C-alpha positions in Angstrom: 129.0 -125.0 -28.5 132.4 -126.5 -29.5 130.1 -130.0 -30.6 127.6 -128.3 -32.8 129.3 -128.7 -35.5 129.5 -132.8 -35.4 126.1 -132.7 -34.0 124.6 -131.2 -37.1 126.6 -133.7 -39.5 125.4 -136.6 -37.5 121.8 -135.3 -37.6 122.2 -134.9 -41.4 123.3 -138.7 -41.9 122.0 -141.6 -42.8 123.6 -145.1 -42.3 124.2 -147.4 -44.8 123.1 -150.7 -43.2 121.9 -151.4 -38.9 125.1 -152.5 -37.6 126.4 -148.5 -38.8 123.1 -147.5 -37.5 123.9 -148.5 -34.2 126.7 -147.2 -34.3 125.6 -144.0 -35.3 123.1 -143.4 -32.3 126.1 -144.7 -29.8 128.6 -142.3 -31.3 125.3 -139.3 -31.5 125.0 -140.2 -27.6 128.5 -140.0 -27.1 128.9 -136.9 -28.4 125.6 -135.4 -26.3 127.2 -137.2 -23.2 130.7 -136.2 -23.0 131.3 -132.3 -23.3 134.9 -133.4 -23.7 134.6 -136.3 -26.0 137.2 -134.8 -28.9 140.1 -135.0 -26.2 142.3 -138.0 -25.9 142.4 -137.8 -22.2 138.7 -138.9 -21.9 139.7 -142.8 -21.4 136.3 -144.1 -22.6 137.0 -143.3 -25.8 137.2 -140.2 -27.8 136.4 -138.7 -31.5 139.0 -139.3 -33.9 138.7 -138.4 -37.9 139.5 -140.4 -40.7 139.6 -140.2 -44.8 138.4 -141.9 -47.3 141.0 -140.6 -49.6 140.8 -141.2 -53.0 142.0 -140.3 -56.9 140.0 -138.5 -59.0 138.4 -141.4 -60.9 137.3 -143.1 -58.2 139.1 -146.0 -58.9 142.0 -146.2 -56.4 142.3 -145.3 -52.5 145.1 -144.5 -50.3 145.7 -146.8 -47.3 148.9 -147.0 -44.7 150.0 -150.2 -43.2 149.8 -148.8 -39.4 152.5 -149.7 -37.2 151.2 -149.9 -33.8 148.2 -152.2 -35.0 150.0 -154.2 -38.3 146.9 -154.1 -40.4 146.0 -151.6 -43.0 143.8 -148.8 -42.7 142.3 -145.2 -44.1 144.3 -142.6 -42.8 143.4 -141.5 -39.7 143.8 -140.1 -35.8 143.0 -138.6 -32.7 141.0 -135.4 -33.1 143.2 -133.5 -30.0 140.5 -131.3 -28.8 139.6 -130.0 -32.2 136.0 -130.2 -32.9 136.2 -129.8 -37.0 136.4 -133.5 -37.6 136.6 -133.0 -41.1 139.6 -130.6 -41.0 141.2 -133.2 -38.3 140.5 -136.0 -41.8 142.0 -133.6 -44.1 144.9 -133.0 -41.7 145.4 -136.9 -41.2 145.3 -137.7 -44.5 148.0 -134.8 -45.4 150.1 -136.2 -42.5 149.8 -140.0 -42.9 150.2 -139.6 -47.1 153.0 -137.1 -47.3 150.3 -135.1 -50.2 150.8 -131.3 -49.1 147.2 -130.6 -47.9 146.6 -127.7 -50.4 146.2 -131.1 -53.0 143.7 -132.8 -50.9 139.9 -131.8 -51.0 136.4 -133.0 -49.7 134.4 -134.5 -52.2 131.2 -133.1 -49.7 131.5 -131.7 -46.2 128.9 -134.7 -45.5 129.8 -137.7 -43.2 131.0 -140.8 -45.4 131.2 -143.5 -42.8 131.0 -144.0 -39.0 132.4 -146.4 -37.0 133.1 -147.6 -33.4 135.7 -149.7 -32.8 137.4 -150.9 -29.5 141.8 -149.6 -28.9 143.5 -152.3 -27.1 145.1 -151.5 -23.8 149.0 -150.6 -24.6 151.6 -149.4 -22.1 150.1 -146.0 -22.8 146.8 -146.3 -22.6 143.7 -148.6 -21.4 141.5 -150.4 -23.7 139.2 -147.5 -25.1 137.0 -146.7 -27.8 137.7 -144.8 -31.3 133.9 -142.8 -32.1 135.5 -142.2 -35.9 133.9 -140.3 -38.2 135.1 -140.5 -41.2 135.0 -138.2 -44.5 135.4 -138.7 -48.4 138.3 -136.6 -49.9 139.6 -136.8 -53.7 143.4 -136.1 -54.6 145.6 -136.7 -57.6 147.1 -140.3 -57.2 150.6 -138.5 -59.2 151.3 -136.4 -56.1 154.6 -137.4 -54.5 153.7 -139.6 -51.5 155.9 -139.9 -48.3 155.6 -142.4 -45.6 154.8 -141.0 -41.7 156.4 -142.8 -38.8 153.4 -144.0 -38.0 153.2 -146.6 -40.9 155.5 -149.4 -42.0 154.1 -149.2 -45.6 151.9 -146.9 -47.7 149.8 -147.0 -51.1 147.2 -146.3 -53.7 145.3 -149.2 -53.9 142.6 -150.3 -56.6 139.4 -150.5 -55.1 138.9 -154.2 -56.4 142.1 -155.4 -55.1 141.3 -153.5 -51.4 139.8 -157.1 -50.2 143.0 -158.4 -50.7 144.5 -156.6 -48.0 142.0 -156.7 -45.4 138.7 -157.9 -45.0 137.6 -155.3 -42.3 134.0 -154.9 -41.8 134.0 -151.4 -41.7 136.5 -151.0 -44.7 134.2 -153.6 -46.6 131.3 -151.4 -45.6 132.8 -147.7 -47.1 133.8 -150.3 -50.7 130.3 -151.0 -51.1 129.7 -147.2 -50.6 132.2 -146.9 -53.4 130.4 -149.0 -55.8 127.4 -146.6 -55.2 129.2 -143.5 -55.8 130.5 -144.8 -59.3 127.1 -146.5 -60.7 
């Protein structure tokens, strides 16, 4: 069963707060209900993979300013049928940062964060949900960066400066998780 990998990770995951707990339950139910949960063609929504890409000191996080949504986010994207969401997050981190994938490593193979959010309708898609599974990855921030077509701008941002870019609840939650890691 191609969903077994992600279901095992979800079973092992403990949510950070009540909001994430509710999203964890919704995401788990979604995966169990939809055999094609990794396919973009599922119009209700689909699994996406994101990377909370940090430098080796845990002092900086890589961000991209998304062209379509005109906001700062961690790298991430569609699974496009790939049931290995960790591999998806690593691929997206490499594609959106320009850092060769051999230089990006998971700190742990466990889920770092879960978020379920609405993607607004556009000329190609109806409004739908992204069931986003995020992994904690690391690299040396001195590797050269290359901006992708999906971004207006990319940057390493000091953890303390992230709130200047965004106040998104899911980003704030990951900053809190970073505080726990760093202590």
